[in-house]
RODO-2510 file (C-alpha; in nm, 4 decimals, decimal comma):
residues 332
     n   res          X          Y          Z
     1     m     0,9676   -12,0268   -10,5707
     2     n     1,0219   -11,7571   -10,3421
     3     h     1,3270   -11,5829   -10,4560
     4     v     1,6272   -11,4853   -10,2041
     5     p     1,7163   -11,1036   -10,2382
     6     v     2,0449   -11,0248   -10,4276
     7     l     2,2467   -10,7213   -10,3009
     8     t     2,5438   -10,6359   -10,5453
     9     f     2,7919   -10,4031   -10,4444
    10     f     2,9142   -10,2492   -10,7612
    11     n     3,1588    -9,9806   -10,9040
    12     n     3,3496    -9,9575   -11,2060
    13     k     3,6490    -9,8186   -11,0245
    14     g     3,8661   -10,0345   -10,8220
    15     g     4,0494    -9,9713   -10,4850
    16     v     3,7175    -9,8670   -10,3182
    17     g     3,7260   -10,1108   -10,0335
    18     k     3,4353   -10,3335   -10,2150
    19     t     3,5710   -10,6729   -10,1274
    20     s     3,6383   -10,5796    -9,7614
    21     l     3,3042   -10,4431    -9,6951
    22     i     3,1351   -10,7478    -9,8492
    23     y     3,3201   -10,9750    -9,6421
    24     h     3,2683   -10,7729    -9,3139
    25     l     2,8873   -10,7556    -9,3780
    26     a     2,8688   -11,1447    -9,4590
    27     c     2,9993   -11,1997    -9,1152
    28     m     2,7940   -10,9272    -8,9464
    29     f     2,4737   -11,0663    -9,0804
    30     a     2,5569   -11,4000    -8,9951
    31     q     2,6497   -11,2622    -8,6669
    32     l     2,2775   -11,1170    -8,6327
    33     g     2,1297   -11,4532    -8,7261
    34     k     2,0873   -11,4157    -9,0640
    35     t     2,1967   -11,7192    -9,3163
    36     v     2,4090   -11,5296    -9,6033
    37     v     2,5345   -11,6899    -9,9135
    38     a     2,8300   -11,5062   -10,0523
    39     a     2,8888   -11,4813   -10,4194
    40     d     3,1916   -11,4208   -10,5637
    41     l     3,1642   -11,3154   -10,9387
    42     d     3,4988   -11,1173   -10,9493
    43     p     3,7140   -11,2955   -11,1731
    44     q     4,0104   -11,1693   -10,9519
    45     a     3,8379   -11,3875   -10,6749
    46     n     3,9272   -11,1540   -10,3959
    47     l     3,6229   -11,2553   -10,2032
    48     t     3,7170   -11,6282   -10,2049
    49     s     4,0771   -11,5662   -10,0924
    50     a     3,9324   -11,3752    -9,8004
    51     f     3,7405   -11,6571    -9,6721
    52     l     3,9977   -11,9350    -9,7825
    53     n     4,3851   -11,9742    -9,7374
    54     e     4,5933   -12,0690    -9,9991
    55     d     4,6030   -12,4533    -9,9325
    56     q     4,1908   -12,4439    -9,9697
    57     l     4,2351   -12,2196   -10,2882
    58     e     4,4721   -12,4703   -10,4652
    59     e     4,2719   -12,7598   -10,3992
    60     l     3,9641   -12,5829   -10,5076
    61     w     4,0861   -12,4552   -10,8274
    62     i     4,3150   -12,7627   -10,9620
    63     g     4,0350   -12,9988   -10,8687
    64     n     3,7906   -13,1229   -11,1119
    65     q     3,4573   -13,1223   -10,9041
    66     p     3,1762   -12,9819   -11,1039
    67     g     3,0031   -12,6937   -10,9450
    68     a     3,2773   -12,6649   -10,6885
    69     t     3,3541   -12,2663   -10,7994
    70     i     3,0983   -12,0232   -10,9997
    71     y     3,2749   -12,1144   -11,3057
    72     r     3,2534   -12,4762   -11,2475
    73     a     2,8632   -12,4467   -11,2180
    74     i     2,8077   -12,2183   -11,5416
    75     s     3,1000   -12,3736   -11,7470
    76     p     2,8799   -12,6521   -11,9096
    77     l     2,6698   -12,3892   -12,0956
    78     t     2,9713   -12,3301   -12,3152
    79     g     2,9200   -12,6489   -12,4493
    80     v     2,5996   -12,8472   -12,5142
    81     a     2,5202   -12,9325   -12,1477
    82     d     2,3095   -12,7362   -11,8692
    83     l     2,4175   -12,5547   -11,5457
    84     v     2,5685   -12,7529   -11,2247
    85     e     2,4019   -12,7363   -10,9133
    86     p     2,6942   -12,5172   -10,7287
    87     i     2,8731   -12,6564   -10,3920
    88     t     2,9149   -12,4206   -10,1750
    89     k     3,1999   -12,3630    -9,8934
    90     n     3,0420   -12,3617    -9,5504
    91     i     3,2407   -12,1144    -9,3768
    92     e     3,0795   -12,0804    -9,0773
    93     p     2,7162   -12,2253    -8,9536
    94     n     2,5387   -11,9039    -9,1404
    95     i     2,8168   -11,8310    -9,4175
    96     h     2,7832   -12,0358    -9,7509
    97     l     3,0282   -11,9343   -10,0145
    98     i     3,0101   -11,9726   -10,4051
    99     p     3,3793   -11,9601   -10,4604
   100     g     3,5073   -11,7435   -10,7427
   101     d     3,7586   -11,8784   -11,0168
   102     v     4,0102   -11,6978   -11,2257
   103     s     3,8629   -11,9009   -11,4999
   104     l     3,5602   -11,6964   -11,4963
   105     s     3,6913   -11,4521   -11,7249
   106     g     3,6720   -11,7084   -12,0135
   107     f     3,2652   -11,6783   -12,0132
   108     e     3,2695   -11,2959   -12,1066
   109     e     3,2743   -11,4087   -12,4730
   110     t     2,9894   -11,6371   -12,4101
   111     l     2,8024   -11,3865   -12,2186
   112     a     2,8709   -11,1124   -12,4751
   113     e     2,7696   -11,3545   -12,8030
   114     n     2,4559   -11,4460   -12,6331
   115     w     2,3233   -11,0981   -12,5704
   116     p     2,2390   -11,0139   -12,9164
   117     n     2,1050   -11,3845   -12,9488
   118     s     1,8172   -11,3362   -12,6789
   119     m     1,6586   -11,0942   -12,9232
   120     g     1,5612   -11,3339   -13,1747
   121     d     1,2252   -11,4667   -13,2674
   122     k     1,3325   -11,8386   -13,2099
   123     n     1,5249   -12,0803   -12,9844
   124     l     1,5585   -11,8669   -12,7352
   125     y     1,6145   -12,0665   -12,4169
   126     r     1,9646   -12,1244   -12,4309
   127     p     2,0762   -11,7705   -12,4784
   128     f     1,8493   -11,6716   -12,2046
   129     r     1,9853   -11,9436   -11,9774
   130     i     2,3281   -11,8152   -12,0554
   131     l     2,2529   -11,4797   -11,9805
   132     t     2,0832   -11,5786   -11,6402
   133     a     2,3305   -11,8415   -11,5281
   134     f     2,4538   -11,6204   -11,2216
   135     w     2,1143   -11,5709   -11,1060
   136     q     2,0024   -11,9396   -11,1581
   137     v     2,3062   -12,0568   -10,9523
   138     m     2,2909   -11,8172   -10,6842
   139     q     1,9360   -11,8781   -10,6472
   140     q     1,9943   -12,2659   -10,6310
   141     a     2,2708   -12,2052   -10,3528
   142     a     2,0501   -11,9994   -10,1319
   143     q     1,7360   -12,2149   -10,1782
   144     k     1,9697   -12,5222   -10,0318
   145     v     2,0716   -12,3694    -9,7457
   146     q     1,7507   -12,1419    -9,6625
   147     a     1,9519   -11,8225    -9,6925
   148     d     1,7905   -11,4850    -9,6014
   149     i     2,0264   -11,2861    -9,8569
   150     i     2,2698   -11,3073   -10,1396
   151     l     2,5726   -11,0778   -10,1138
   152     v     2,7556   -11,0292   -10,4655
   153     d     3,1066   -10,9099   -10,5046
   154     v     3,2093   -10,8238   -10,8638
   155     g     3,5178   -10,6825   -11,0587
   156     p     3,5682   -10,3090   -11,1485
   157     h     3,4510   -10,3000   -11,5040
   158     l     3,1184   -10,2619   -11,7269
   159     g     3,1613   -10,5761   -11,9312
   160     a     2,9464   -10,8732   -12,0271
   161     i     3,0002   -11,0511   -11,6960
   162     n     2,9048   -10,7593   -11,4898
   163     r     2,6087   -10,6882   -11,7354
   164     s     2,4616   -11,0656   -11,6068
   165     v     2,5550   -11,0180   -11,2937
   166     l     2,3637   -10,6748   -11,2600
   167     i     2,0675   -10,8406   -11,4247
   168     a     2,0551   -11,0697   -11,1573
   169     a     2,0607   -10,8109   -10,9009
   170     d     1,7453   -10,6990   -10,6960
   171     y     1,9325   -10,4404   -10,5053
   172     v     2,2822   -10,2494   -10,5542
   173     v     2,4695   -10,0663   -10,3036
   174     i     2,7686    -9,8470   -10,4488
   175     p     3,0907    -9,8372   -10,2753
   176     l     3,3003    -9,4851   -10,3045
   177     g     3,6386    -9,3254   -10,2610
   178     a     3,6778    -8,9475   -10,2005
   179     d     3,8477    -8,8883   -10,5053
   180     l     3,8095    -8,7732   -10,8492
   181     f     3,8347    -9,1155   -10,9797
   182     s     3,5146    -9,2157   -10,7806
   183     i     3,3101    -8,9043   -10,8903
   184     e     3,3858    -8,9993   -11,2436
   185     g     3,3153    -9,3311   -11,2172
   186     l     2,9565    -9,2523   -11,0558
   187     k     2,8651    -9,0652   -11,3392
   188     n     2,9314    -9,3499   -11,5758
   189     l     2,7228    -9,5850   -11,3331
   190     g     2,3858    -9,4357   -11,3759
   191     p     2,3303    -9,4521   -11,7216
   192     t     2,5059    -9,7808   -11,7612
   193     m     2,2775    -9,9247   -11,5009
   194     r     1,9826    -9,7293   -11,6428
   195     s     2,0428    -9,8778   -11,9880
   196     w     2,0957   -10,2567   -11,9007
   197     r     1,7868   -10,2428   -11,7120
   198     s     1,5960   -10,1109   -12,0069
   199     l     1,7830   -10,3479   -12,2634
   200     w     1,6851   -10,6452   -11,9834
   201     k     1,3195   -10,5430   -12,0004
   202     k     1,2788   -10,5845   -12,3875
   203     r     1,4159   -10,8872   -12,3483
   204     l     1,2021   -11,0094   -12,0571
   205     d     0,8956   -10,8503   -12,2919
   206     n     1,0155   -11,0680   -12,5808
   207     w     1,0415   -11,4060   -12,3673
   208     q     0,7558   -11,6426   -12,3928
   209     t     0,8393   -11,9421   -12,1905
   210     p     0,6725   -11,8368   -11,8198
   211     e     0,7680   -12,1980   -11,6422
   212     f     1,1097   -12,0671   -11,7040
   213     e     1,1797   -11,8065   -11,4303
   214     l     1,3891   -11,5121   -11,5105
   215     p     1,5392   -11,2262   -11,2720
   216     k     1,3382   -10,8970   -11,3030
   217     g     1,7051   -10,7068   -11,3496
   218     l     1,5640   -10,4376   -11,0872
   219     m     1,8907   -10,3167   -10,9751
   220     t     1,7227   -10,0978   -10,7559
   221     p     2,0156    -9,8655   -10,5869
   222     i     1,9613    -9,8278   -10,2238
   223     g     2,2455    -9,6065   -10,1185
   224     y     2,6427    -9,5733   -10,1144
   225     v     2,9009    -9,6246    -9,9053
   226     c     3,2109    -9,3804    -9,8360
   227     q     3,5453    -9,5396    -9,7782
   228     q     3,7071    -9,2977    -9,5516
   229     h     4,0439    -9,4941    -9,5856
   230     g     4,1087    -9,2940    -9,8850
   231     v     4,2528    -9,0269    -9,6310
   232     r     4,6396    -9,0394    -9,6076
   233     l     4,8623    -8,8602    -9,3516
   234     s     5,0239    -8,6807    -9,6509
   235     r     4,7206    -8,5988    -9,7914
   236     p     4,5350    -8,2638    -9,6771
   237     v     4,1819    -8,3015    -9,5161
   238     k     4,0561    -8,0140    -9,7240
   239     a     4,1444    -8,2458   -10,0342
   240     y     3,9415    -8,5232    -9,9068
   241     d     3,6456    -8,2925    -9,8255
   242     k     3,6598    -8,1350   -10,1633
   243     w     3,5766    -8,4903   -10,3347
   244     v     3,3494    -8,6224   -10,0439
   245     n     3,1040    -8,3553   -10,0223
   246     r     3,0508    -8,3668   -10,3827
   247     i     2,8909    -8,7508   -10,3734
   248     p     2,5683    -8,6793   -10,2761
   249     a     2,4587    -8,4447   -10,5321
   250     v     2,6428    -8,6237   -10,7987
   251     y     2,4876    -8,9728   -10,6744
   252     r     2,1301    -8,7954   -10,6869
   253     e     2,2144    -8,6560   -11,0449
   254     s     2,3608    -8,9810   -11,1810
   255     i     2,1984    -9,2751   -11,0411
   256     l     1,8456    -9,1351   -10,9493
   257     q     1,8076    -8,8537   -11,1860
   258     q     1,7139    -8,6383   -10,9199
   259     d     1,8072    -8,2604   -10,8648
   260     s     2,1159    -8,1853   -10,6794
   261     v     2,1254    -8,1030   -10,3281
   262     d     2,3486    -7,9362   -10,0766
   263     l     2,4148    -8,2072    -9,8159
   264     t     2,7588    -8,3742    -9,6930
   265     p     2,7715    -8,7376    -9,6560
   266     s     2,7423    -8,6887    -9,3027
   267     n     2,3720    -8,5811    -9,3136
   268     d     2,2655    -8,7611    -9,6374
   269     p     1,9981    -9,0215    -9,5737
   270     l     2,1482    -9,1971    -9,9082
   271     c     2,4908    -9,2739    -9,7427
   272     l     2,4581    -9,5831    -9,5907
   273     s     2,8239    -9,5599    -9,3857
   274     t     3,1379    -9,4254    -9,4098
   275     i     3,3958    -9,6909    -9,3193
   276     k     3,6580    -9,6075    -9,0933
   277     h     4,0477    -9,6665    -9,1817
   278     f     4,1328    -9,9774    -8,9625
   279     r     4,4890    -9,9326    -9,0341
   280     s     4,6856   -10,1852    -8,8264
   281     l     4,3603   -10,3903    -8,7632
   282     i     4,3478   -10,5206    -9,1084
   283     p     4,6930   -10,7079    -9,1036
   284     m     4,5626   -10,8504    -8,7594
   285     a     4,2170   -10,9564    -8,9259
   286     q     4,3943   -11,1143    -9,2577
   287     e     4,6453   -11,3130    -9,0474
   288     s     4,3425   -11,4646    -8,7928
   289     r     4,1315   -11,4911    -9,1095
   290     k     3,8178   -11,3063    -8,8921
   291     p     3,6732   -10,9623    -8,9677
   292     v     3,8154   -10,6908    -8,7761
   293     f     3,5143   -10,6689    -8,5245
   294     k     3,5891   -11,0186    -8,4300
   295     l     3,9509   -10,9529    -8,3128
   296     l     4,0437   -11,0402    -7,9616
   297     p     4,3349   -10,9600    -7,7404
   298     a     4,5090   -11,2710    -7,7998
   299     d     4,4868   -11,1478    -8,1772
   300     g     4,6920   -10,8333    -8,0810
   301     a     4,3678   -10,6198    -8,0198
   302     i     4,4764   -10,4633    -7,6909
   303     g     4,4656   -10,0906    -7,5800
   304     s     4,3298    -9,8384    -7,8565
   305     h     4,3048   -10,1237    -8,0878
   306     a     4,0440   -10,2900    -7,8550
   307     q     3,8512    -9,9783    -7,8642
   308     a     3,8579    -9,9622    -8,2632
   309     v     3,7403   -10,3241    -8,2612
   310     r     3,4265   -10,2088    -8,0791
   311     d     3,3858    -9,9395    -8,2768
   312     a     3,3934   -10,1551    -8,6069
   313     y     3,1173   -10,3687    -8,4619
   314     d     2,8963   -10,1027    -8,3987
   315     d     2,9642    -9,9249    -8,7402
   316     f     2,9090   -10,2754    -8,9473
   317     r     2,6064   -10,3585    -8,7132
   318     l     2,4579    -9,9994    -8,8038
   319     l     2,5299   -10,0689    -9,1620
   320     a     2,3574   -10,4321    -9,1725
   321     n     2,0599   -10,3007    -8,9995
   322     k     2,0224   -10,0071    -9,2356
   323     i     2,0508   -10,2523    -9,5469
   324     a     1,8292   -10,4897    -9,4024
   325     e     1,5545   -10,1690    -9,3493
   326     k     1,6158   -10,0737    -9,7067
   327     i     1,5404   -10,4392    -9,8669
   328     q     1,2618   -10,5189    -9,6281
   329     l     1,4680   -10,8015    -9,4507
   330     k     1,3515   -10,8632    -9,1157
   331     m     1,5798   -10,8565    -8,8192
   332     d     1,5050   -11,0290    -8,5168
***
C-alpha cells in the first residue's frame, strides 16, 4: 500500500497560531488542486470547530455513529474490539476532515499503558495496534479519498497522545512565537522528538509481524514558521526582534543538533514563513467560515483589507509550495 505523507504541526507551547496555520494551509493546498485530509488529534478539537459550526459540532458529538470522530474510530480498542473505519467530513471537494473529539483525552491512559507492553516478548499485536491507531485511521481515510497529504493538528503537550501522533508523522513543522516561552519550548522539543524516534525504532526492531504495517516514526523536521502576531502595539519592536532572532540558532542546536548560526528568520532557509498578523481580518474570516485569503468585499474586505487578503493569498501559496518541495509533493 502506498502511504500518504503525514505532516504534523507540533509545539509543546500553546498560543503560537498552530491551528489557524493548519486550517489556512489545508484550504490553500485544496485551492492548488491537492486533496487534503485534515486530522484533528487535539482533544480541544479547535481545528474541527474552525471547519464546523456549533450545530454541526453538536450533531457530531452527541450522536453515536461509529467512526464519526477520531475518538469514535479508535475507542473500540479500549475494549476488545478493533478500529472502526473513520467517517470524514467533506468540507469542500478537496478537504476531508477527521473530526476531533473532546473525549480523546480519555485515550491517553490506554496509550500510556501499552507503551511498555509493546516491548514484551509475546502478544504484541494489540499494543502495537493501539499505539499506531492514529496512523492506521489517518491512512484509511486518506486512501478512501485518494488524498495527496495528511495535515495533523495536536495539542500543546508532551504526553502519550502526542507521542503516538508523532510516531505517525513523516514530517514535522514547528510553529513558533517570538517570546521566551517559545525559545525554551523549542529546547525541549528536540530531545523529546529524538527520544521518541529512538524508542519507536527499538519497538520496530522488536516487531515480528511484517504483514501488519507500522509507521516508520520518521518525524523529520522540515522547518519552522514564525508567528508575527506576537507583536503588539504596546510591545517594543526591539523586544520582538530579541526573541525572534534567536530562533535560527536554537532551532539548529535543539532540533537538528547542528552548530549555531548567525542568521535571522528573514534569511534563514529553515524558516518556512513569517505569518503576518491579520488583525481585523480574523473576525471577518471566522464569521464567514473561510480562510483570510478567500475573503470578499461582501465579507467586509474592502480598501486596505482587500490588499491584506491578496497578501495573505500570496504568503500561504508560497508556504504551501515550500512545504511541498520539502516533502517532495509534486505540485501542478
